[in-house]
Residue frames relative to the residue before (quaternion, step in Angstrom):
aa qw qx qy qz dx dy dz
M 1.0000 0.0000 0.0000 0.0000 0.00 0.00 0.00
K 0.4141 -0.7320 0.4867 0.2364 3.57 -0.82 0.99
T 0.2206 -0.7546 0.6048 0.1269 3.53 -1.32 0.44
T 0.0060 -0.7793 0.6264 0.0151 3.54 -1.23 0.51
T 0.3404 -0.6567 0.6039 0.2970 3.54 -1.34 0.03
I 0.5357 -0.6727 0.4217 0.2876 3.58 -1.20 0.43
G 0.7955 -0.2182 0.1686 0.5396 3.60 0.85 -0.86
S 0.8572 0.1402 -0.0672 0.4909 3.54 -0.30 -1.28
Y 0.0991 -0.7489 0.6549 0.0195 3.52 -1.37 0.52
P 0.6072 -0.5560 0.3876 0.4146 3.65 -1.03 0.55
K 0.4174 -0.7158 0.5008 0.2502 3.58 -0.84 0.95
P 0.5374 -0.6163 0.4608 0.3451 3.60 -1.03 0.72
D 0.6029 -0.5893 0.4057 0.3530 3.58 -1.13 0.65
S 0.6019 0.5930 -0.3518 0.4028 3.58 1.19 -0.51
M 0.6375 0.5430 -0.3266 0.4383 3.58 1.22 -0.34
S 0.3039 -0.7535 0.5565 0.1738 3.55 -0.96 0.91
L 0.4828 0.6865 -0.4249 0.3392 3.57 1.25 -0.33
P 0.3510 -0.7599 0.5025 0.2164 3.61 -0.67 1.03
G 0.3786 -0.6983 0.5571 0.2421 3.54 -1.04 0.78
F 0.5955 -0.5689 0.4237 0.3772 3.55 -1.29 0.17
I 0.0788 -0.8166 0.5717 -0.0034 3.57 -0.29 1.27
A 0.4165 -0.7549 0.4476 0.2372 3.54 -0.39 1.24
K 0.7085 0.4703 -0.2753 0.4485 3.59 0.97 -0.76
H 0.5006 0.6243 -0.4436 0.4035 3.60 1.24 -0.11
P 0.5299 -0.6723 0.4017 0.3253 3.65 -0.83 0.88
N 0.8123 -0.0019 0.0194 0.5829 3.59 1.07 -0.59
P 0.0732 -0.8557 0.5108 0.0384 3.61 0.49 1.16
T 0.6117 0.5577 -0.3625 0.4283 3.62 1.06 -0.61
A 0.6702 0.4717 -0.2940 0.4919 3.58 0.93 -0.85
R 0.5911 0.5773 -0.3562 0.4363 3.57 1.10 -0.70
Y 0.6871 0.4629 -0.2821 0.4838 3.57 0.96 -0.86
T 0.5956 0.5638 -0.3631 0.4421 3.60 1.05 -0.68
E 0.6577 0.4951 -0.3063 0.4780 3.57 0.98 -0.81
W 0.6191 0.5387 -0.3453 0.4553 3.58 1.02 -0.73
L 0.6275 0.5513 -0.3342 0.4367 3.58 0.99 -0.82
K 0.6718 0.5188 -0.2924 0.4405 3.57 1.02 -0.81
T 0.7791 0.3423 -0.1632 0.4992 3.58 1.12 -0.61
R 0.4422 0.7195 -0.4533 0.2852 3.61 1.22 -0.12
S 0.3360 -0.7350 0.5603 0.1814 3.52 -1.17 0.67
D 0.6751 -0.4454 0.3739 0.4540 3.57 -1.29 0.06
A 0.6225 0.5470 -0.3326 0.4501 3.56 1.09 -0.73
D 0.6219 0.5370 -0.3335 0.4622 3.59 1.08 -0.73
V 0.6556 0.5081 -0.3026 0.4695 3.57 0.97 -0.89
Q 0.6618 0.5040 -0.3000 0.4669 3.57 0.95 -0.89
A 0.6331 0.5359 -0.3303 0.4503 3.57 1.01 -0.78
A 0.6322 0.5237 -0.3316 0.4648 3.59 1.07 -0.71
L 0.6493 0.5068 -0.3154 0.4712 3.57 0.99 -0.82
E 0.6744 0.4790 -0.2900 0.4813 3.58 0.91 -0.90
G 0.6124 0.5598 -0.3421 0.4411 3.56 1.10 -0.68
G 0.6354 0.5284 -0.3229 0.4613 3.55 1.03 -0.79
Q 0.6649 0.4910 -0.3000 0.4762 3.56 0.97 -0.83
A 0.6363 0.5280 -0.3329 0.4534 3.59 0.98 -0.79
I 0.6460 0.5167 -0.3173 0.4637 3.58 1.01 -0.80
V 0.6331 0.5215 -0.3312 0.4664 3.58 0.97 -0.82
R 0.6744 0.4960 -0.3013 0.4566 3.58 0.84 -0.97
E 0.6475 0.5147 -0.3298 0.4551 3.59 0.98 -0.77
Q 0.6469 0.5116 -0.3267 0.4614 3.59 0.92 -0.83
V 0.6672 0.4987 -0.3020 0.4636 3.58 0.90 -0.93
S 0.6459 0.5193 -0.3256 0.4552 3.59 0.99 -0.77
C 0.6429 0.5003 -0.3168 0.4859 3.59 1.19 -0.50
G 0.6142 -0.5718 0.3391 0.4253 3.57 1.27 -0.32
I 0.4171 0.7163 -0.4711 0.3015 3.61 1.26 0.05
D 0.3611 -0.7613 0.5047 0.1877 3.57 -0.77 1.06
I 0.7819 0.1551 -0.0594 0.6009 3.58 1.02 -0.84
P 0.0715 -0.8397 0.5378 0.0238 3.63 0.13 1.25
T 0.2962 -0.6683 0.6279 0.2672 3.52 -1.41 0.01
D 0.5653 -0.5698 0.4499 0.3917 3.58 -1.28 0.03
G 0.5148 -0.6600 0.4053 0.3675 3.56 1.30 0.22
E 0.4265 -0.7032 0.4489 0.3495 3.57 1.34 0.21
A 0.1184 0.8596 -0.4873 0.0983 3.54 1.12 0.76
P 0.7219 0.4342 -0.2903 0.4539 3.65 0.85 -0.76
R 0.6496 0.5735 -0.2960 0.4020 3.59 1.24 -0.23
E 0.3620 -0.6969 0.5705 0.2404 3.55 -1.09 0.69
H 0.7768 -0.0139 0.0464 0.6278 3.58 1.23 -0.55
Y 0.5438 -0.6758 0.3855 0.3147 3.57 -0.88 0.91
V 0.6838 0.4313 -0.2887 0.5130 3.62 1.19 -0.42
Y 0.7537 0.4580 -0.2527 0.3979 3.56 0.58 -1.16
Y 0.5559 0.5874 -0.4003 0.4308 3.60 1.10 -0.54
H 0.6741 0.4831 -0.3008 0.4707 3.57 0.89 -0.89
L 0.6803 0.5118 -0.3040 0.4276 3.59 0.88 -0.90
R 0.5936 0.5569 -0.3710 0.4471 3.59 1.16 -0.45
H 0.7191 0.4294 -0.2394 0.4912 3.58 1.24 -0.32
I 0.6718 0.3757 -0.3334 0.5445 3.58 1.20 0.42
E 0.5407 -0.6421 0.4440 0.3134 3.56 -1.21 0.51
G 0.6413 0.5653 -0.3995 0.3310 3.53 -1.18 0.62
Y 0.7425 0.4249 -0.2246 0.4667 3.59 1.09 -0.70
D 0.3001 -0.7418 0.5836 0.1381 3.52 -1.04 0.95
F 0.1273 -0.8135 0.5665 0.0335 3.57 -0.62 1.17
E 0.5810 0.5762 -0.3793 0.4319 3.59 1.26 0.11
A 0.7687 0.2331 -0.1251 0.5823 3.59 0.78 -1.04
L 0.0893 -0.8399 0.5353 0.0052 3.56 0.19 1.32
A 0.2318 -0.7526 0.5970 0.1529 3.56 -1.28 0.36
E 0.4912 -0.6677 0.4768 0.2927 3.55 -1.14 0.65
R 0.0000 0.7870 -0.6168 0.0146 3.55 -1.07 0.80
S 0.4576 -0.6843 0.4970 0.2744 3.56 -0.91 0.91
A 0.0123 -0.7939 0.6072 -0.0294 3.56 -0.98 0.89
R 0.8284 0.2141 -0.1766 0.4865 3.54 -1.35 0.42
G 0.7084 -0.4848 0.2652 0.4391 3.54 0.81 1.06
G 0.7029 -0.4625 0.2543 0.4768 3.56 1.16 0.61
A 0.4854 0.6828 -0.4262 0.3415 3.60 1.26 -0.04
W 0.7886 0.1296 -0.0398 0.5998 3.57 1.18 -0.50
S 0.0976 -0.7983 0.5935 0.0316 3.58 -0.94 0.89
P 0.0702 -0.8363 0.5434 0.0202 3.60 0.21 1.23
K 0.4270 -0.6256 0.5724 0.3142 3.52 -1.34 0.27
V 0.0822 -0.8392 0.5360 -0.0423 3.55 -0.62 1.20
P 0.6371 -0.5241 0.3918 0.4073 3.59 -1.25 0.33
V 0.2863 -0.7504 0.5767 0.1495 3.55 -1.20 0.64
L 0.3278 -0.7248 0.5719 0.2002 3.56 -0.93 0.93
R 0.0618 -0.8408 0.5375 -0.0198 3.58 -0.53 1.21
Q 0.7843 0.1220 -0.0955 0.6007 3.60 1.25 -0.15
A 0.7228 -0.4337 0.2929 0.4512 3.58 -1.26 0.18
V 0.4371 -0.6804 0.5185 0.2778 3.57 -1.02 0.80
R 0.0455 0.7795 -0.6219 0.0594 3.54 -1.04 0.86
P 0.5167 -0.6252 0.4722 0.3452 3.59 -1.08 0.60
S 0.2301 -0.7493 0.6045 0.1418 3.53 -1.17 0.61
F 0.8031 -0.2539 0.1942 0.5029 3.57 -1.12 -0.64
P 0.5988 -0.5726 0.4062 0.3855 3.64 -1.12 0.56
F 0.0104 -0.8161 0.5778 0.0046 3.58 -1.07 0.66
L 0.6794 0.4969 -0.3146 0.4389 3.61 0.93 -0.77
V 0.5548 0.5989 -0.4003 0.4163 3.59 1.13 -0.49
K 0.6365 0.5212 -0.3230 0.4679 3.57 0.99 -0.83
D 0.6615 0.5014 -0.3076 0.4652 3.59 0.91 -0.90
W 0.6710 0.4977 -0.3061 0.4565 3.57 0.93 -0.89
R 0.6629 0.5021 -0.3237 0.4513 3.60 0.85 -0.89
N 0.6273 0.5297 -0.3373 0.4606 3.57 1.01 -0.74
A 0.6906 0.4690 -0.2770 0.4759 3.59 0.89 -0.93
Q 0.6646 0.5249 -0.3073 0.4339 3.56 0.93 -0.90
A 0.5964 0.5846 -0.3560 0.4193 3.58 1.16 -0.57
A 0.6513 0.5434 -0.3117 0.4281 3.59 1.23 -0.38
T 0.8122 0.1521 -0.0586 0.5602 3.62 1.20 -0.24
D 0.4548 -0.6366 0.5398 0.3107 3.53 -1.33 0.28
N 0.5336 0.6046 -0.4135 0.4227 3.60 1.24 -0.23
P 0.5122 -0.6353 0.4609 0.3487 3.63 -1.03 0.57
V 0.2715 -0.7669 0.5645 0.1395 3.58 -0.78 1.05
K 0.3078 -0.7538 0.5599 0.1535 3.55 -0.86 1.03
M 0.1849 -0.7656 0.6059 0.1120 3.57 -1.03 0.82
T 0.2616 -0.7834 0.5530 0.1095 3.55 -1.07 0.83
V 0.1121 -0.7747 0.6222 0.0134 3.53 -1.17 0.81
P 0.4288 -0.6867 0.5044 0.3001 3.65 -0.87 0.77
G 0.4368 -0.7257 0.4749 0.2389 3.58 -1.00 0.82
P 0.6873 -0.5235 0.3203 0.3885 3.60 -1.20 0.48
M 0.6741 0.4923 -0.3161 0.4509 3.60 0.85 -0.87
T 0.6727 0.4969 -0.2893 0.4656 3.57 0.98 -0.87
I 0.6081 0.5314 -0.3543 0.4714 3.60 1.05 -0.68
G 0.6615 0.5222 -0.3113 0.4392 3.57 0.88 -0.93
D 0.6927 0.4742 -0.2691 0.4721 3.57 1.06 -0.77
S 0.7013 0.4667 -0.2542 0.4751 3.59 1.26 -0.35
T 0.7185 0.3626 -0.2090 0.5555 3.57 1.32 0.09
V 0.3940 -0.6606 0.5645 0.2996 3.55 -1.35 -0.08
D 0.2401 -0.7863 0.5598 0.1037 3.56 -0.76 1.10
E 0.0242 0.7912 -0.6098 0.0399 3.56 -0.67 1.13
F 0.6250 0.5360 -0.3454 0.4503 3.59 1.18 0.50
Y 0.7933 0.3424 -0.1915 0.4656 3.60 0.56 -1.12
G 0.1984 -0.8246 0.5067 0.1549 3.58 0.92 -0.86
D 0.7160 0.3024 -0.2228 0.5884 3.58 1.27 0.29
E 0.3882 -0.7752 0.4400 0.2339 3.59 -0.39 1.19
K 0.6293 0.5230 -0.3457 0.4593 3.60 1.07 -0.61
V 0.6554 0.4978 -0.3114 0.4750 3.59 0.91 -0.87
L 0.6262 0.5263 -0.3266 0.4734 3.57 1.02 -0.82
A 0.6724 0.5030 -0.3052 0.4491 3.59 0.85 -0.95
Q 0.6375 0.5187 -0.3318 0.4631 3.59 0.99 -0.74
A 0.6561 0.4989 -0.3091 0.4745 3.58 0.98 -0.84
L 0.6489 0.5094 -0.3141 0.4700 3.57 1.00 -0.79
A 0.6313 0.5395 -0.3337 0.4462 3.58 0.97 -0.83
D 0.6709 0.4881 -0.3003 0.4705 3.58 0.93 -0.86
T 0.6473 0.5070 -0.3109 0.4768 3.57 1.09 -0.70
L 0.6492 0.5070 -0.3065 0.4770 3.58 0.97 -0.87
N 0.6055 0.5886 -0.3488 0.4065 3.57 1.03 -0.76
V 0.6021 0.5642 -0.3615 0.4341 3.59 1.08 -0.67
E 0.7049 0.4439 -0.2699 0.4829 3.59 0.86 -0.93
I 0.6173 0.5345 -0.3416 0.4654 3.59 1.07 -0.68
R 0.6422 0.5041 -0.3218 0.4794 3.58 0.99 -0.77
R 0.6156 0.5411 -0.3484 0.4548 3.58 1.01 -0.74
L 0.6422 0.5158 -0.3170 0.4701 3.57 0.97 -0.84
A 0.6665 0.5048 -0.3056 0.4555 3.56 0.88 -0.95
E 0.6679 0.5017 -0.3011 0.4600 3.59 0.92 -0.88
A 0.6531 0.5115 -0.3146 0.4613 3.58 1.13 -0.61
G 0.6289 -0.5677 0.3272 0.4185 3.59 1.23 -0.32
C 0.4134 0.7019 -0.4845 0.3188 3.61 1.23 0.08
Q 0.2889 -0.8107 0.4935 0.1256 3.60 -0.69 1.11
Y 0.7688 0.2250 -0.1330 0.5837 3.60 1.21 -0.45
I 0.0357 0.7858 -0.6135 0.0692 3.57 -0.68 1.15
Q 0.1249 -0.8203 0.5580 0.0062 3.54 -0.72 1.14
V 0.1820 -0.7465 0.6314 0.1051 3.56 -1.00 0.92
D 0.2661 -0.7859 0.5450 0.1205 3.57 -0.71 1.13
E 0.0782 0.7990 -0.5899 0.0867 3.57 -0.69 1.13
P 0.0433 -0.8260 0.5619 0.0082 3.61 0.39 1.14
L 0.5856 0.5983 -0.3736 0.3994 3.60 1.16 -0.49
F 0.5042 0.6513 -0.4361 0.3625 3.61 1.16 -0.37
A 0.7053 0.4581 -0.2711 0.4682 3.57 0.87 -0.94
R 0.6508 0.5111 -0.3088 0.4689 3.58 1.15 -0.58
R 0.7992 0.1487 -0.0432 0.5808 3.56 1.08 -0.79
P 0.0587 -0.8556 0.5132 0.0339 3.60 0.56 1.11
E 0.6098 0.5544 -0.3733 0.4259 3.61 1.02 -0.63
A 0.6769 0.4650 -0.2919 0.4904 3.59 0.92 -0.87
A 0.6108 0.5476 -0.3527 0.4502 3.59 1.05 -0.71
L 0.6843 0.4688 -0.2818 0.4822 3.57 0.97 -0.84
D 0.6531 0.5400 -0.3103 0.4308 3.57 1.03 -0.81
W 0.8339 -0.0777 0.0934 0.5383 3.58 0.77 -1.03
G 0.5276 0.6723 -0.4036 0.3266 3.60 1.18 -0.32
I 0.6724 0.4833 -0.3035 0.4714 3.60 0.90 -0.88
E 0.5989 0.5516 -0.3533 0.4606 3.58 1.06 -0.71
C 0.6833 0.4724 -0.2866 0.4772 3.59 0.93 -0.88
L 0.5868 0.5571 -0.3645 0.4610 3.58 1.11 -0.64
E 0.6682 0.4921 -0.2981 0.4717 3.57 0.91 -0.88
R 0.6157 0.5427 -0.3462 0.4544 3.59 1.06 -0.68
C 0.5876 0.5743 -0.3657 0.4371 3.58 1.09 -0.66
F 0.7624 0.3731 -0.1812 0.4967 3.58 1.01 -0.85
H 0.3434 0.7708 -0.4888 0.2214 3.61 1.23 0.08
G 0.8398 0.1983 -0.1555 0.4809 3.55 -0.94 0.94
I 0.4713 0.6655 -0.4562 0.3561 3.60 1.24 0.14
P 0.4567 -0.7128 0.4539 0.2780 3.62 -0.76 0.98
P 0.6200 -0.5812 0.3821 0.3629 3.60 -1.18 0.52
T 0.5448 0.6099 -0.4039 0.4101 3.60 1.23 -0.16
V 0.6669 0.4595 -0.2882 0.5109 3.58 1.28 -0.30
T 0.3225 -0.7253 0.5754 0.1971 3.57 -0.93 0.90
R 0.2312 -0.7866 0.5653 0.0910 3.57 -0.61 1.23
V 0.0600 -0.8231 0.5632 -0.0409 3.55 -0.45 1.29
M 0.0414 -0.7573 0.6460 0.0865 3.57 -1.17 0.55
H 0.2211 -0.7697 0.5900 0.1031 3.55 -1.10 0.85
M 0.0377 -0.8024 0.5936 -0.0488 3.54 -0.91 1.00
C 0.0411 -0.8287 0.5582 0.0044 3.59 -0.09 1.23
C 0.5196 -0.6825 0.4497 0.2489 3.56 -1.30 0.37
G 0.7735 -0.2613 0.1967 0.5429 3.59 1.16 -0.33
Y 0.2118 -0.7862 0.5753 0.0779 3.54 -0.94 0.95
P 0.3563 -0.7474 0.5112 0.2305 3.63 -0.66 1.00
S 0.5085 -0.6510 0.4731 0.3062 3.57 -1.26 0.32
G 0.7955 0.1316 -0.0858 0.5853 3.58 1.26 -0.08
L 0.6363 -0.5500 0.3922 0.3724 3.55 -1.31 0.27
N 0.8640 0.1870 -0.1340 0.4478 3.51 -1.34 0.55
M 0.3736 0.6939 -0.5118 0.3420 3.56 1.11 0.73
T 0.1931 -0.7796 0.5844 0.1160 3.55 -1.08 0.73
D 0.7435 0.3464 -0.1925 0.5386 3.56 1.10 -0.69
Y 0.3769 0.6816 -0.5504 0.3007 3.57 -0.03 1.31
P 0.6466 -0.5604 0.3372 0.3925 3.60 -1.10 0.58
K 0.0094 -0.7720 0.6351 -0.0251 3.53 -0.99 0.95
A 0.5666 -0.5832 0.4569 0.3607 3.53 -1.20 0.49
D 0.5980 -0.5469 0.4471 0.3786 3.57 -1.24 0.49
P 0.4678 -0.6938 0.4613 0.2949 3.65 -0.71 0.97
Q 0.5542 0.6064 -0.3958 0.4105 3.60 1.19 -0.40
A 0.5423 0.6427 -0.4003 0.3641 3.59 1.15 -0.54
Y 0.6274 0.5334 -0.3374 0.4560 3.59 0.99 -0.79
F 0.6565 0.5045 -0.3109 0.4667 3.58 0.98 -0.84
D 0.6644 0.5125 -0.3091 0.4476 3.58 0.95 -0.85
L 0.7441 0.4261 -0.2154 0.4672 3.57 1.03 -0.78
A 0.5238 0.6886 -0.4067 0.2933 3.59 1.13 -0.57
G 0.6908 0.4922 -0.2919 0.4420 3.59 0.75 -1.00
P 0.6921 0.4627 -0.2898 0.4722 3.62 0.77 -0.93
L 0.6503 0.4905 -0.3284 0.4783 3.61 1.02 -0.66
D 0.6174 0.5582 -0.3456 0.4334 3.58 1.08 -0.68
T 0.7246 0.3940 -0.2379 0.5129 3.59 1.12 -0.60
A 0.5296 0.6319 -0.4080 0.3922 3.60 1.28 -0.11
Q 0.5863 -0.5869 0.4377 0.3468 3.55 -1.32 0.29
V 0.4619 0.6017 -0.5129 0.4019 3.53 0.53 1.28
D 0.4125 -0.7383 0.4896 0.2124 3.56 -1.13 0.64
A 0.8069 0.0814 -0.0093 0.5850 3.59 1.10 -0.66
V 0.1522 -0.7714 0.6144 0.0648 3.55 -1.06 0.85
S 0.2222 -0.7853 0.5707 0.0906 3.56 -0.78 1.10
I 0.0146 0.8028 -0.5937 0.0521 3.58 -0.76 1.08
E 0.4751 -0.6525 0.5120 0.2939 3.55 -1.25 0.50
D 0.0086 0.8005 -0.5992 -0.0019 3.54 -1.16 0.64
A 0.6189 0.6088 -0.3485 0.3534 3.59 1.11 -0.61
H 0.7274 0.4382 -0.2724 0.4525 3.60 0.82 -0.90
R 0.7700 -0.0022 -0.0232 0.6376 3.56 1.31 -0.31
Y 0.3833 -0.7546 0.4843 0.2216 3.55 -0.41 1.23
N 0.3382 -0.7011 0.5934 0.2048 3.53 -1.15 0.78
D 0.5096 -0.5120 0.5576 0.4089 3.50 -1.37 0.10
L 0.3727 -0.7877 0.4446 0.2074 3.57 -0.37 1.23
A 0.4411 0.6515 -0.4762 0.3927 3.59 1.23 0.07
L 0.4733 0.6719 -0.4185 0.3865 3.56 1.29 -0.35
L 0.6600 0.5446 -0.3158 0.4100 3.57 0.91 -0.92
E 0.6038 0.5796 -0.3541 0.4172 3.58 1.14 -0.55
R 0.6046 0.5648 -0.3538 0.4363 3.59 1.22 -0.34
F 0.6319 0.4542 -0.3346 0.5315 3.56 1.29 -0.14
T 0.1000 -0.8541 0.5102 0.0131 3.56 -0.06 1.30
K 0.7987 0.1942 -0.1115 0.5586 3.59 1.18 -0.43
T 0.6494 0.5454 -0.3015 0.4359 3.57 1.21 -0.54
T 0.4590 -0.6440 0.5375 0.2926 3.56 -1.13 0.70
V 0.2143 -0.7570 0.6035 0.1296 3.58 -1.07 0.76
I 0.2011 -0.7290 0.6446 0.1128 3.55 -0.95 0.98
L 0.1369 -0.8458 0.5152 0.0212 3.54 -0.26 1.31
G 0.3823 -0.7232 0.5338 0.2142 3.54 -0.80 1.06
C 0.0483 -0.8302 0.5545 -0.0296 3.59 -0.57 1.19
V 0.7255 0.3412 -0.2041 0.5617 3.57 1.31 -0.04
D 0.3998 -0.7101 0.5319 0.2301 3.58 -0.87 1.01
I 0.3090 -0.8020 0.4909 0.1430 3.58 -0.73 1.08
A 0.7479 0.3416 -0.2191 0.5253 3.60 1.23 -0.02
N 0.6100 0.4985 -0.3558 0.5028 3.54 1.22 0.53
T 0.3995 -0.7490 0.4783 0.2250 3.58 -0.72 1.05
R 0.4924 0.6293 -0.4469 0.4022 3.61 1.24 -0.14
V 0.2855 -0.7582 0.5633 0.1622 3.57 -0.82 0.98
E 0.3784 -0.7304 0.5278 0.2114 3.56 -0.65 1.14
G 0.4213 -0.7161 0.4996 0.2451 3.57 -0.90 0.90
T 0.6529 -0.5268 0.3794 0.3902 3.54 -1.24 0.50
E 0.6649 0.5104 -0.3124 0.4469 3.60 0.89 -0.88
E 0.6290 0.5382 -0.3304 0.4534 3.58 1.04 -0.79
I 0.6770 0.4787 -0.2886 0.4788 3.57 0.90 -0.94
S 0.6488 0.5327 -0.3122 0.4448 3.56 0.94 -0.90
A 0.6463 0.5254 -0.3221 0.4499 3.57 0.97 -0.84
R 0.6660 0.4913 -0.3108 0.4673 3.59 0.95 -0.82
L 0.6535 0.5021 -0.3156 0.4703 3.58 0.96 -0.79
T 0.6220 0.5328 -0.3377 0.4638 3.59 1.04 -0.75
D 0.6403 0.5082 -0.3183 0.4800 3.57 0.99 -0.83
A 0.6467 0.5300 -0.3191 0.4461 3.58 0.97 -0.85
C 0.6448 0.5393 -0.3204 0.4368 3.57 1.02 -0.78
G 0.5770 0.5687 -0.3792 0.4470 3.57 1.24 -0.17
H 0.7441 0.3860 -0.1974 0.5082 3.57 1.30 -0.22
I 0.7814 0.1592 -0.0953 0.5959 3.60 1.25 -0.15
D 0.5939 -0.5621 0.4259 0.3872 3.58 -1.10 0.61
R 0.5477 -0.6561 0.4155 0.3114 3.55 -0.86 0.98
D 0.6877 0.4857 -0.2946 0.4520 3.58 1.01 -0.74
R 0.6749 0.4180 -0.3095 0.5234 3.59 1.30 0.11
L 0.6052 0.5155 -0.3659 0.4838 3.56 1.16 0.60
I 0.0485 -0.7727 0.6329 -0.0075 3.56 -0.90 1.01
A 0.3267 -0.7551 0.5398 0.1782 3.59 -0.92 0.92
A 0.0710 0.7958 -0.5917 0.1077 3.56 -1.02 0.87
P 0.5487 -0.5171 0.4885 0.4392 3.56 -1.27 -0.07
D 0.6852 -0.4887 0.3338 0.4245 3.59 -1.20 0.34
C 0.7989 -0.0721 0.1446 0.5794 3.56 0.78 -1.07
G 0.7704 -0.2898 0.2367 0.5162 3.59 -1.12 -0.61
L 0.4049 -0.7651 0.4741 0.1614 3.56 -1.15 0.74
A 0.3707 0.8003 -0.4332 0.1856 3.57 1.30 0.03
M 0.6135 0.5837 -0.3651 0.3869 3.61 1.10 -0.49
L 0.6939 0.4865 -0.2703 0.4570 3.58 1.12 -0.63
D 0.5202 -0.6019 0.4844 0.3640 3.59 -1.25 0.31
R 0.6763 -0.5521 0.3194 0.3685 3.56 -1.19 0.60
P 0.6576 0.4988 -0.3505 0.4427 3.68 0.82 -0.75
T 0.6471 0.5110 -0.3222 0.4652 3.59 1.00 -0.80
V 0.6450 0.5186 -0.3154 0.4643 3.56 0.96 -0.89
A 0.6625 0.5190 -0.3166 0.4376 3.58 0.85 -0.95
Q 0.6710 0.4870 -0.3097 0.4655 3.60 0.93 -0.82
K 0.6232 0.5259 -0.3379 0.4699 3.57 1.02 -0.76
M 0.6811 0.4871 -0.2967 0.4592 3.59 0.91 -0.88
R 0.6210 0.5306 -0.3484 0.4599 3.61 1.01 -0.71
N 0.6762 0.4861 -0.2955 0.4681 3.57 0.92 -0.89
L 0.6127 0.5541 -0.3324 0.4550 3.56 1.05 -0.79
C 0.7081 0.4669 -0.2605 0.4612 3.55 0.85 -1.03
E 0.6273 0.5318 -0.3397 0.4565 3.58 1.01 -0.76
A 0.6631 0.5025 -0.3020 0.4654 3.56 0.99 -0.87
A 0.7062 0.4746 -0.2773 0.4464 3.59 0.78 -1.01
H 0.6913 0.4691 -0.2828 0.4713 3.57 0.88 -0.95
G 0.6199 0.5629 -0.3455 0.4238 3.55 1.11 -0.56
L 0.6525 0.5049 -0.3075 0.4740 3.56 1.27 -0.40
G 0.5739 -0.6213 0.3616 0.3923 3.57 1.31 0.08
């Protein structure tokens, strides 16, 4: 059974690039200031950091690694800094996490348009570190809309369609460069299943329009990200959302759907709703310092195989791993890979 990671990974200590710290009063502005003062050495450290993360994942046994989003301060805003339309200087406040946090976010002031290529460079740098295929991640249209303030379109569906067409340009660039796995992250699907069914899946498909069959089209849909480690009581999406979305996603133009399972077990009958699509099943909690044992992970994967063809199941952590320290992450990944590979 193959293994993959979802996106982020703890940044190496050698990197000066600040990660996105939820408790920081204005992490987006903090990164903007870093951009203005960064040196060539800082840029090189980010590139080397991406390669180090890839090598570490592969050494743990990961079959389809990511670059850990090493060059990114945030999985959404990094991408938006490379397309036209968003203002990162005059930020606006937006309520997040059910009102628990009100970050200052970029404002859309004009039509979104693709700019110069950027992810191809990141992918080529990461791919140079391994013979395994490196997966690249892209934020989805619905999630981008929920992470910014729109002062141009005034209609979230129209905005999402424009974003999907813009994202498609960079996704096509990745595909043309040779990237074999491209993932669109849409955590908002589980939070807003009605909107996802109404127009979100259509926009997801627009992101992948024209992508050749040699590329595996992946979408990730998480249930909720805590603000700190070892939290148990934090907002999560309704588990019914996965059931509502499974069938429509199974018939959509995507090849693999990534879902969380470790931090809150699903009713595994869910997997039976994916009749042709590969499921990437989260088997490791990304915000809990407890290291899941190999036998525990193996038992859950064995149970899952009772509901889906084994060759359509890939083991992974629930979501990005940036909250944990590197030794903990490495041990979790080793156990994950030992369990998955042990099942054949």
